[in-house]
ROVOTI-286085 format. One record per residue (C-alpha): x, y, z; residue number from 0. Coordinates in Angstrom, 2 decimals, decimal comma, always signed. Each point is the difference from the previous one (the first is absolute). Last residue first. Layout:
N
X|Y|Z|NUM
...
***
This chain:
544
+40,31|+98,73|+99,75|543
-1,43|+3,11|+1,64|542
+1,81|+3,28|-0,59|541
+1,45|+1,54|+3,16|540
+3,54|-1,01|-0,86|539
-0,28|+1,80|-3,35|538
-1,14|+3,19|+1,73|537
+2,92|-0,27|+2,42|536
+2,41|-0,39|-2,92|535
-1,25|+3,16|-1,68|534
-0,04|+1,98|+3,25|533
+3,56|-0,97|+0,92|532
+1,69|+1,28|-3,17|531
+0,08|+3,74|+0,71|530
+3,68|+0,31|-1,05|529
+1,28|+1,51|+3,27|528
-2,18|-2,17|+2,23|527
+1,61|+1,43|+3,13|526
+1,69|-2,71|+2,09|525
-1,25|-1,93|+3,01|524
+2,87|-1,81|+1,70|523
-0,61|-3,35|+1,69|522
+2,39|-0,64|+2,87|521
+2,07|-3,16|-0,42|520
+3,23|+1,65|+1,13|519
+1,45|-0,04|-3,54|518
-3,09|+1,81|-1,29|517
-3,32|-1,65|-0,72|516
-1,97|+1,13|-3,09|515
-2,98|+2,20|-0,80|514
-0,06|+2,07|-3,21|513
+1,82|-2,63|-2,05|512
+1,07|+0,54|-3,63|511
+2,58|-2,55|-1,11|510
+3,17|+0,13|-2,13|509
+1,62|-3,41|-0,34|508
+3,60|-0,99|-0,68|507
+1,52|-3,44|-0,53|506
+3,83|-0,06|-0,18|505
+1,59|-1,16|-3,25|504
+3,23|-1,95|+0,29|503
+3,11|+0,91|-2,00|502
-0,90|+3,67|+0,42|501
+0,83|+2,14|-3,01|500
+2,09|+3,16|+0,31|499
-0,83|+2,87|-2,37|498
+2,42|+2,95|-0,13|497
-1,95|+3,05|-1,13|496
+2,73|+2,52|+0,84|495
+3,67|-0,66|+0,64|494
+1,74|-1,50|+2,98|493
+0,59|+1,19|+3,57|492
-3,43|-1,29|+1,13|491
+0,96|-3,49|-1,17|490
+3,03|-0,16|+2,26|489
-1,85|+0,77|+3,25|488
-2,94|-2,09|-1,20|487
+2,09|-3,15|-0,01|486
-0,23|-2,53|-2,84|485
+0,86|-3,70|+0,26|484
-3,69|-0,96|+0,05|483
-1,19|-2,96|+2,06|482
-3,71|+0,84|+0,03|481
-0,09|+1,07|+3,66|480
+3,07|+2,24|-0,39|479
-1,33|+1,85|-3,01|478
-3,43|+0,42|+1,56|477
+1,62|+1,16|+3,24|476
+2,05|+2,61|-1,86|475
-3,11|+1,25|-1,82|474
-1,89|+0,37|+3,29|473
+2,87|+2,05|+1,41|472
-0,08|+2,17|-3,12|471
-3,78|+0,40|+0,50|470
+0,52|+1,71|+3,35|469
-3,40|+1,70|-0,05|468
-1,95|-1,42|-2,91|467
-1,78|+2,08|-2,66|466
-2,79|-1,99|-1,58|465
-1,28|+0,75|-3,51|464
-3,44|+1,50|-0,53|463
+0,57|+3,73|-0,57|462
+1,14|+0,52|+3,58|461
-1,58|+1,69|+3,05|460
-2,05|-2,50|+2,00|459
+2,28|+0,41|+3,03|458
-2,22|+1,02|+2,91|457
+2,09|+0,06|+3,21|456
+2,79|+2,05|-1,55|455
+3,64|-0,71|+0,85|454
+0,50|-2,08|-3,15|453
-0,63|+3,10|-2,11|452
+3,20|+1,56|+1,36|451
+2,10|-2,32|-2,14|450
-0,82|+1,86|-3,22|449
+3,04|-1,28|-1,94|448
-1,90|-3,22|-0,68|447
+0,83|-3,71|-0,23|446
-2,15|-2,45|-1,89|445
-2,52|-2,82|+0,02|444
-1,63|-0,69|-3,36|443
-3,27|+0,48|-1,90|442
-0,12|-0,08|-3,81|441
-3,74|-0,85|+0,12|440
+0,08|-3,33|-1,86|439
+2,35|-1,68|+2,45|438
+3,48|-1,55|+0,01|437
+2,10|+0,78|+3,11|436
+2,62|+2,73|+0,44|435
+1,88|+1,40|+2,99|434
+1,36|+3,46|-0,89|433
+3,05|+1,55|+1,67|432
+1,79|+3,39|+0,02|431
-2,87|+2,48|+0,24|430
-3,03|-0,69|-2,18|429
-1,05|+3,67|+0,00|428
+3,40|+0,99|-1,47|427
+1,40|+3,02|+1,86|426
+3,16|-1,68|+1,26|425
+0,85|-1,43|-3,38|424
-1,08|-2,18|-2,87|423
-1,36|+1,81|-3,05|422
-3,65|+0,97|-0,33|421
-1,54|-1,35|-3,18|420
-2,80|+1,64|-1,97|419
-1,64|-1,63|-2,99|418
-1,23|+1,44|-3,29|417
-3,02|-1,66|-1,60|416
-2,00|+3,12|-0,82|415
+1,13|+3,18|+1,75|414
-3,16|+1,94|-0,94|413
-0,04|+3,12|+2,20|412
+3,68|-0,68|+0,59|411
+0,79|+0,58|-3,68|410
+3,54|-1,38|+0,14|409
+2,95|+1,85|-1,57|408
+1,06|+1,65|+3,28|407
+0,38|-3,40|+1,66|406
+2,55|-1,23|-2,54|405
-0,34|-3,78|-0,36|404
+2,22|-2,86|+1,20|403
-0,60|-3,43|-1,60|402
-1,57|-2,65|+2,24|401
-2,08|-1,72|-2,70|400
-3,22|+1,56|+1,34|399
+1,77|+3,36|-0,45|398
+1,81|+1,74|+2,87|397
-0,22|+3,20|+2,03|396
+2,39|-0,05|+2,96|395
-0,92|+1,13|+3,50|394
+2,75|+1,29|+2,27|393
-2,60|+1,72|+2,26|392
+1,34|+3,53|-0,54|391
+0,46|-0,64|-3,71|390
-3,57|-1,23|-0,50|389
-1,47|+2,90|+2,02|388
+1,79|+2,33|-2,42|387
-3,04|-0,27|-2,29|386
-2,05|+2,01|+2,50|385
-3,80|+0,07|+0,25|384
-0,53|-2,55|-2,75|383
+2,70|-2,19|+1,57|382
-1,68|+0,10|+3,44|381
-3,43|-0,84|-1,49|380
+1,69|-2,83|-1,94|379
+1,51|-1,57|+3,13|378
-2,94|-0,80|+2,28|377
-3,09|-1,11|-1,94|376
+1,40|-1,10|-3,36|375
+3,43|-1,19|+1,10|374
-1,41|-1,64|+3,12|373
-2,59|-1,85|-2,07|372
+2,49|-0,95|-2,71|371
+2,62|-1,45|+2,39|370
+3,26|+1,99|+0,34|369
+3,00|-2,08|-1,00|368
+2,10|+0,15|+3,12|367
+3,73|-0,63|+0,11|366
+1,05|-2,61|+2,48|365
+3,09|-0,05|+2,20|364
-0,36|-3,76|+0,61|363
-2,86|-1,96|-1,53|362
-0,89|-3,18|+1,87|361
-1,34|-3,26|-1,35|360
-2,76|-2,64|-0,04|359
-2,22|+0,58|+3,04|358
-2,99|-2,31|-0,34|357
-3,64|+0,94|-0,62|356
-3,37|+0,54|+1,66|355
-1,33|+3,56|-0,37|354
-2,75|+2,10|+1,56|353
+0,15|+3,42|-1,61|352
+1,56|+3,20|+1,42|351
-2,64|+2,64|-0,56|350
+0,58|+3,11|-2,04|349
-2,81|+2,40|+0,99|348
+0,01|-1,37|+3,56|347
+3,77|+0,54|+0,37|346
+2,27|-2,89|-0,78|345
+2,22|-1,41|+2,73|344
+2,82|+1,29|+2,23|343
+1,68|-2,72|+2,03|342
+1,25|-0,62|+3,53|341
+2,26|-2,99|+0,43|340
-0,05|-3,46|+1,53|339
+2,56|-2,81|+0,01|338
-0,98|-3,36|+1,46|337
+2,41|-2,86|+0,66|336
-1,15|-3,50|-0,92|335
+3,33|-1,12|-1,48|334
-1,44|+0,23|-3,53|333
-0,92|+3,67|+0,66|332
-3,49|+1,32|+0,69|331
-0,08|+3,49|-1,48|330
-2,74|+2,35|+1,14|329
-0,97|+3,36|-1,53|328
-2,13|+2,52|+1,86|327
-2,39|+2,85|-0,84|326
-2,89|-1,76|+1,77|325
-2,38|+0,61|-2,92|324
+2,49|-1,55|-2,42|323
+1,34|-2,87|+2,11|322
+2,80|-1,02|-2,34|321
+1,13|-3,60|+0,02|320
+3,40|-1,51|-0,55|319
+0,53|-3,73|+0,17|318
+2,40|-2,69|+1,19|317
-1,61|-3,42|+0,57|316
+0,91|-1,52|+3,37|315
-3,49|+0,46|+1,50|314
-1,71|-1,37|-3,10|313
-2,30|+2,59|-1,50|312
-3,77|+0,05|-0,16|311
-1,36|+2,03|-2,94|310
-1,89|+3,04|+1,17|309
-3,67|-0,07|-1,02|308
-1,21|-1,09|+3,44|307
+1,72|+3,04|+1,51|306
-2,03|+2,22|-2,33|305
-3,20|-1,53|+1,43|304
+1,26|+0,57|+3,55|303
+0,68|+3,55|-1,16|302
-3,58|+0,69|-1,00|301
-1,42|-1,55|+3,17|300
+2,37|+2,08|+2,14|299
-1,09|+3,22|-1,70|298
-3,67|-0,93|+0,40|297
+0,52|-0,62|+3,72|296
+1,82|+3,34|+0,24|295
-2,99|+1,73|-1,58|294
-2,40|-1,72|+2,42|293
+2,13|+1,15|+2,95|292
-0,55|+3,56|-1,15|291
+2,88|+2,33|-0,84|290
+0,05|+2,86|+2,51|289
+3,58|-0,65|+1,10|288
+1,14|+0,03|-3,63|287
-1,82|+3,28|-0,67|286
+1,48|+1,53|+3,15|285
+3,52|-1,08|-0,99|284
-0,42|+1,59|-3,43|283
-1,46|+3,25|+1,39|282
+2,52|+0,54|+2,77|281
+0,42|-1,93|+3,23|280
+3,64|+0,64|+0,94|279
+2,22|-2,85|+1,25|278
+2,47|+0,62|-2,83|277
-0,02|-3,32|-1,87|276
-1,10|+1,28|-3,41|275
-2,57|-2,55|-1,08|274
+0,58|-3,52|-1,29|273
-3,02|-1,33|+1,95|272
+1,87|-2,22|+2,46|271
+2,56|+2,75|+0,65|270
-2,74|+2,55|+0,64|269
-1,66|-2,24|+2,60|268
+3,30|-0,53|+1,78|267
+0,63|+3,77|-0,02|266
-3,46|+0,67|+1,41|265
+0,62|-2,51|+2,80|264
+3,31|+1,67|+0,89|263
-1,76|+3,39|+0,11|262
-2,65|-1,44|+2,32|261
+2,67|-1,31|+2,36|260
+1,72|+3,41|-0,04|259
-3,11|+1,96|+0,93|258
-2,80|+1,59|-2,02|257
-2,11|+0,90|+3,03|256
-3,81|-0,19|-0,06|255
-0,21|-3,58|+1,30|254
+2,47|+0,78|+2,75|253
-2,18|+2,74|+1,49|252
-3,18|-2,06|+0,10|251
+1,89|-2,96|+1,43|250
+1,68|+2,04|+2,72|249
-3,33|+1,35|+1,23|248
-1,63|-3,44|+0,12|247
+2,86|-2,08|+1,39|246
-0,94|-0,01|+3,67|245
-2,99|-2,34|-0,43|244
+1,92|-2,78|-1,84|243
-2,59|-2,48|-1,27|242
-2,56|+2,67|-0,82|241
+2,79|+2,21|-1,33|240
+0,80|-2,56|-2,75|239
+3,73|+0,12|-0,78|238
+1,33|+1,92|-2,97|237
+0,02|-1,46|-3,53|236
+3,33|+0,73|-1,71|235
+1,27|-3,51|+0,77|234
-2,45|-1,42|-2,57|233
+1,96|+1,38|-2,95|232
-1,44|-2,52|-2,47|231
-1,88|+1,93|-2,66|230
-3,03|+0,65|+2,23|229
+2,32|+1,30|+2,72|228
+1,38|+2,48|-2,54|227
-3,52|+1,28|-0,76|226
-0,84|+0,24|+3,71|225
+3,20|+1,88|+0,84|224
-0,62|+2,42|-2,87|223
-3,50|+0,62|+1,35|222
+1,51|+1,05|+3,35|221
+2,51|+2,20|-1,82|220
-2,88|+1,69|-1,83|219
-1,24|+1,31|+3,36|218
+3,12|+2,13|+0,14|217
+3,38|+0,33|+1,70|216
+2,92|+0,18|-2,42|215
+3,50|-1,05|+1,16|214
+0,67|-2,23|-3,01|213
-1,82|+1,40|-3,03|212
-3,49|-0,07|-1,44|211
+0,09|+1,73|-3,37|210
-1,71|+3,32|-0,58|209
-3,05|+0,85|-2,07|208
-2,07|-2,84|+1,39|207
-1,89|-3,00|-1,37|206
-1,72|-1,99|+2,74|205
+1,53|-3,26|+1,21|204
-2,56|-2,77|-0,13|203
-1,81|-1,47|+3,00|202
+0,08|-3,81|+0,46|201
-2,95|-2,19|-0,93|200
-0,64|-3,51|+1,26|199
+2,35|-2,86|+0,82|198
-1,24|-2,41|-2,65|197
+2,01|+1,49|-2,87|196
+3,13|-0,31|+2,15|195
-0,46|-3,78|+0,05|194
-0,19|-0,08|-3,79|193
+3,15|+2,12|+0,03|192
+1,82|-2,52|+2,16|191
-0,94|-2,87|-2,30|190
+1,21|+2,04|-2,99|189
+3,34|+0,62|+1,72|188
+0,39|-3,72|+0,66|187
-0,71|-0,75|-3,65|186
+2,61|+2,57|-1,09|185
+2,53|-1,63|+2,32|184
-0,85|-3,41|-1,43|183
+0,61|+1,26|-3,52|182
+3,30|+1,58|+1,03|181
+1,26|-3,24|+1,55|180
-0,48|-1,75|-3,33|179
-1,96|-3,26|-0,12|178
-2,65|+1,01|-2,49|177
-3,28|-1,85|+0,82|176
-0,60|-3,17|-1,99|175
+0,81|-2,58|+2,67|174
-1,53|+2,25|+2,69|173
-3,38|-0,27|-1,70|172
+0,19|-3,80|+0,23|171
+1,04|+0,21|+3,64|170
-3,11|+2,08|+0,75|169
-1,90|-2,82|-1,68|168
+0,80|-2,36|+2,84|167
-3,05|-2,25|-0,36|166
+2,27|-3,07|-0,12|165
-1,38|-1,17|-3,35|164
+0,11|+3,51|-1,41|163
+3,56|+0,44|+1,28|162
+0,95|-3,26|-1,72|161
-1,37|+1,32|-3,27|160
+1,99|+3,21|+0,47|159
+3,12|-2,06|+0,60|158
-0,63|-1,77|-3,31|157
-0,42|+3,40|-1,67|156
+3,53|+0,95|+1,00|155
+0,54|+3,78|-0,18|154
+2,02|+1,56|-2,81|153
-2,61|+0,97|-2,62|152
+1,51|+1,94|-2,89|151
+1,37|+3,51|+0,40|150
-1,58|+2,90|-1,91|149
+2,27|+1,00|-2,88|148
+1,93|+3,23|+0,30|147
-0,12|+3,23|-2,05|146
-2,62|+2,19|+1,71|145
-0,19|+3,17|-2,12|144
-3,81|+0,11|-0,01|143
-0,14|-0,28|+3,83|142
-3,68|-0,48|+0,88|141
-1,04|-2,85|-2,31|140
+3,58|-1,20|-0,46|139
+0,20|-0,64|+3,73|138
-2,69|-2,72|-0,28|137
-2,11|+0,63|+3,06|136
-0,75|-2,66|+2,63|135
+3,66|-0,54|+0,79|134
+2,39|-2,88|-0,67|133
-0,07|-2,06|+3,22|132
-3,02|+1,37|+1,85|131
-1,95|+0,23|-3,25|130
+0,75|-3,52|-1,20|129
-0,73|-1,53|+3,41|128
-3,30|+1,88|+0,18|127
-0,92|-1,20|-3,50|126
+0,83|-3,57|+1,01|125
-2,12|+0,18|+3,15|124
-3,02|+1,58|-1,65|123
+0,27|-2,36|-2,98|122
-0,06|-2,96|+2,38|121
-3,07|+1,38|+1,78|120
-1,82|+0,47|-3,33|119
+0,96|-3,50|-1,13|118
-1,41|-1,53|+3,18|117
-3,15|+2,11|-0,27|116
-0,73|-1,32|-3,48|115
+0,60|-3,56|+1,18|114
-2,46|+0,47|+2,85|113
-2,57|+1,53|-2,33|112
+0,30|-2,96|-2,37|111
-0,13|-2,37|+2,96|110
-3,44|+1,22|+1,01|109
-1,23|+2,67|+2,40|108
+0,09|+0,55|+3,76|107
+3,79|-0,35|-0,04|106
+0,18|+2,59|-2,76|105
-1,99|+2,50|+2,06|104
+2,28|-0,50|+3,01|103
+3,10|+0,46|-2,12|102
-1,33|+3,18|-1,60|101
-0,74|+1,43|+3,44|100
+3,54|-0,85|+1,15|99
+1,57|+1,35|-3,20|98
-1,76|+3,39|+0,01|97
+2,24|+2,49|+1,84|96
+3,27|-1,74|-0,92|95
-1,04|+0,21|-3,66|94
+3,60|+0,40|-1,27|93
-0,35|+3,69|-0,86|92
-1,87|+0,25|+3,33|91
+3,31|-0,52|+1,80|90
+1,30|+3,36|-1,34|89
+3,79|+0,08|-0,28|88
+2,34|+2,29|+1,95|87
+2,02|-2,95|+1,26|86
-1,51|+0,51|+3,45|85
-3,45|-0,43|-1,56|84
+1,20|-3,35|-1,33|83
-0,79|-1,50|+3,41|82
-3,66|-0,16|-1,05|81
+0,95|-2,54|-2,68|80
+1,62|-2,25|+2,61|79
-3,06|+0,16|+2,28|78
-2,28|-0,76|-2,96|77
+2,11|-3,03|-0,95|76
-0,04|-1,37|+3,54|75
-3,77|+0,45|+0,09|74
-0,28|-1,94|-3,27|73
+2,06|-2,85|+1,45|72
-2,05|-0,04|+3,22|71
-3,29|-0,05|-1,90|70
+0,92|-3,09|-1,98|69
-0,38|-0,51|-3,76|68
+2,77|+2,28|-1,22|67
+2,69|-2,13|-1,61|66
-1,71|-2,20|-2,58|65
+1,87|-3,13|-1,19|64
+1,55|-0,17|-3,47|63
+3,09|-1,87|+1,18|62
+0,75|+2,88|+2,39|61
+3,22|+0,94|-1,78|60
-1,98|-0,09|-3,24|59
-2,49|+2,36|+1,60|58
+2,62|+2,69|+0,61|57
+1,71|-0,61|-3,35|56
-3,25|+0,63|-1,86|55
-0,65|+3,23|+1,91|54
+3,51|+1,38|-0,53|53
-1,15|+3,61|-0,65|52
+0,73|+1,51|-3,42|51
-3,57|+1,37|-0,14|50
-1,49|-3,48|+0,65|49
-3,19|+0,47|-1,99|48
-1,74|-3,18|+1,10|47
-1,73|-2,05|-2,70|46
+1,56|-3,42|+0,60|45
-0,03|+0,65|+3,73|44
-3,78|-0,32|+0,03|43
+0,07|-3,60|-1,23|42
+2,80|-0,97|+2,37|41
-1,85|+1,43|+3,01|40
-3,20|-1,82|-0,89|39
+2,01|-3,23|-0,29|38
+1,63|+0,62|+3,37|37
-3,39|+0,66|+1,55|36
-1,28|-3,32|-1,37|35
+3,20|-1,78|+1,19|34
-0,02|+1,36|+3,54|33
-1,77|-3,02|+1,53|32
+2,76|-2,31|-1,19|31
+2,78|+1,93|+1,71|30
+3,45|+0,51|-1,56|29
+1,87|+2,97|+1,52|28
+2,71|-1,42|+2,22|27
+0,77|-3,01|-2,18|26
-0,03|+2,19|-3,08|25
+2,83|+2,27|+1,19|24
+2,79|-1,71|-1,95|23
-2,34|+0,09|-3,02|22
-2,64|-2,42|-1,21|21
-2,24|-0,22|-3,03|20
-1,95|-3,21|-0,62|19
-3,10|+0,74|+2,12|18
-0,68|+3,34|-1,61|17
+0,69|-0,97|-3,59|16
-2,71|+1,81|-1,92|15
-0,55|+3,05|+2,26|14
+3,67|+0,27|+0,88|13
+1,00|-0,08|-3,64|12
-2,53|+2,68|-0,86|11
+1,44|+2,22|+2,74|10
+3,56|-0,56|-1,19|9
-0,77|+0,94|-3,58|8
-1,94|+3,11|+1,04|7
+2,82|+1,20|+2,29|6
+2,60|-0,73|-2,66|5
-1,99|+2,23|-2,40|4
-0,86|+2,83|+2,41|3
+3,41|+0,93|+1,40|2
+1,38|+1,44|-3,24|1
+3,73|+0,42|+0,57|0
***
């Protein structure tokens, strides 16, 4: 809706009928000596570019009275805006660094200047509320395949007005802030990292030809202890010899020894960074340990923004969501139970897209019609090298109408519109079960005969679709939770390409998060496998 026209109409009405217009709040706000300022405010409001912000509604709830004409109220606003730093937002985007000076200048000037400041302060608050609730960046600007609408305002503007009156603007920000436990855990992690940034420098681990292993004694082990202590392993710090005079020799020796407690700390660090949990400090672990605090702050800021994009769900609402960069799938069942599984996602050259959809049906014992990209880039080179490849892989050649064609009669240098379909069976890449949901990218969840891939720590290995460990169990739960009479044990014994519709669609979302809390509330830092963080960080850094 166009915000400007109703805003202009209301402002003109206030200016002409000031003493005749009353609202439920008019008794609290009506003061005779404020009428000239109120008129100046109404006149300026008629030309405000509201930018989809509820400026008109804000002042209507105040009966047209200004909001920011006392120093204590402005100071409360500035304090609330500064708190946005722990949301990964920049307070200066909302003029937190200039509002007090601007207020003082306006108070020393005329009512036109005071009205102008009042509108500026209101816009600062409303823009901050919008950004902390829905995100500063429109996801479509940085994620071209984003397919969901941004949520509408959910917080109560009347409660915000009351918070202004009570000078509790921190409560106003809290009204808009996402309420999920994960969002708060990310905020807490960002607070901790801001504190780490103030602790001073810590030595970095030097590159070396050989890995650091349990049992090693070296100066590098002392640096390893310091790096791990920086990232939360405070118990690895040895006692201060000045406080304990007899500890000096032991401390120097212990700091250079890669002992069992240090190995356990390395393993914990590796687990929280999706690295091979072997207790050995190789190249990847060293690089993660040497990541700067500033880089981790940026990573948390980026993922707090992504968390603001995620549509809030009711606690009892069943849903499936795939954590792409975390290589996990989560199913929250109608009874509140959680089911998790490891997944394999698209490799960097064939990224799994962000998708919001609903699960519609299952395909049991599926055949696989090979997508054009995979056919062109993966299969055709194999066929050109050896035509018998098609027989070995049980791949049929068919026309666009589904009619069988003779492989030896096709010019595989120029195959035209022919299609390839791999029949159902043990070697089919889709396995025995496919979970389908409408989307423009032909993405689905599916089984796989390559079960060993789930044992890898880094699982960006597919051509875009998501392979789910234990997907048949997921399928059985989906059937059960939607009231289906079917049982997977019977369905798997049937023929190929059997589609089973769900009587109730289950929401599903695929999200890309490079920092996210695990089930224990510890924030994991994941590799940015699709190199998306830098683009979003740059957008966050742009002034508004």
